[in-house]
C-alpha positions as CSV (number, residue, x, y, z in Angstrom):
1,M,-5.5,4.5,9.0
2,N,-7.1,2.6,6.2
3,L,-7.5,5.4,3.7
4,K,-9.7,3.2,1.5
5,K,-12.4,3.5,4.0
6,V,-12.3,7.4,3.5
7,Y,-11.5,7.4,-0.1
8,P,-13.0,4.3,-1.8
9,Q,-11.6,5.2,-5.2
10,I,-8.1,4.3,-3.9
11,P,-7.1,1.1,-5.7
12,E,-6.6,-2.0,-3.5
13,G,-3.0,-2.4,-4.4
14,L,-2.1,1.3,-3.5
15,N,-4.0,0.9,-0.3
16,R,-2.0,-2.3,0.7
17,V,1.3,-0.2,0.2
18,L,0.0,2.6,2.2
19,M,-1.1,0.3,5.0
20,H,2.5,-0.6,5.6
21,F,3.3,2.9,6.7
22,S,0.2,3.5,8.9
23,A,0.5,3.9,12.7
24,G,0.3,0.5,14.3
25,A,1.3,-1.4,11.2
26,T,2.4,-5.0,11.9
27,V,3.8,-5.8,8.6
28,F,6.9,-3.9,7.3
29,Y,8.9,-4.0,4.2
30,E,12.2,-5.8,4.6
31,T,13.8,-4.5,1.5
32,V,13.3,-1.6,-1.0
33,W,12.8,-4.2,-3.6
34,E,9.7,-5.4,-1.9
35,L,8.3,-1.9,-1.8
36,L,9.1,-1.5,-5.4
37,E,7.4,-4.7,-6.4
38,D,4.1,-3.6,-4.7
39,L,4.4,-0.1,-6.1
40,E,4.6,-1.6,-9.7
41,E,1.6,-3.7,-9.0
42,A,-0.2,-0.7,-7.7
43,R,0.8,1.4,-10.8
44,A,-0.5,-1.3,-13.1
45,D,-3.9,-1.1,-11.5
46,L,-4.1,2.8,-12.2
């Protein structure tokens, strides 16, 4: 589920991370480092 549609205050970077874990996701994190990089970017947006 795209939580940004329900909660528009969610930053785009965090929404992108959450979309990787949604049901029916077609894109997955290959490594933990990829996840950490995206989380660092999302944190910077907060």
